[in-house]
Residue, then its C-alpha position, 0 to 999 in steps of 0.5 A: x370502481x376505479x380500479x375496475x377502470x384501470x383494470x378494463x383500461x390495462x386489459x384494453x391496452x394489452x390486448x390492442x397492443x398484442x399484435x405489435x412487431x416490437x414485441x415479437x422481438x422478446x421473444x427468443x428464436x435460435x440461430x439455425x445454420x445449414x450446410x457446408x460451413x466454409x472458412x475462407x482460408x480452406x476455399x482460396x486453397x482451391x484451384x483448377x486442376x486439383x482432383x476430387x479426392x483432393x478437393x473432398x480433402x479440403x473442404x469435406x463432403x459436398x452438401x449435393x452433387x449433379x444428380x445427372x452425373x457426379x462432376x458438378x459438386x455444391x457447397x451451401x451454407x445458409x444461416x438464418x439468424x433469430x431476427x435478421x434476415x437469411x443468408x445463403x452462400x454457395x460455391x459450386x465446383x464443376x470438374x471434367x470426366x477425369x475428376x478434375x477441378x476445372x471451374x469454381x463459381x463461390x457466390x457470395x452471401x445472399x440476403x433473402x426475406x425474413 
């Protein structure tokens, strides 16, 4: 009788704790990286007055370009570690009509919800 009581108590305990968030940390979740990973040294090499070819040689091809023209390039890197918050870094480069870099907007890594 005592064995059945212990077994029933163990089953009830497991069922009650199955939804606890501490058990969610045990489950493996892989890191997910998407986009252009840019090294700070490479971004520091970019300056206004460079051509599109020079920028592409230094940073690689952009993840996105302006759909209404080719004068804005977006380098986006999104990182989602297994059990941590999502971060995203965006580098926006604007070129003039001659293909010369005129503006650099480097937004730091922004944290989002998981």
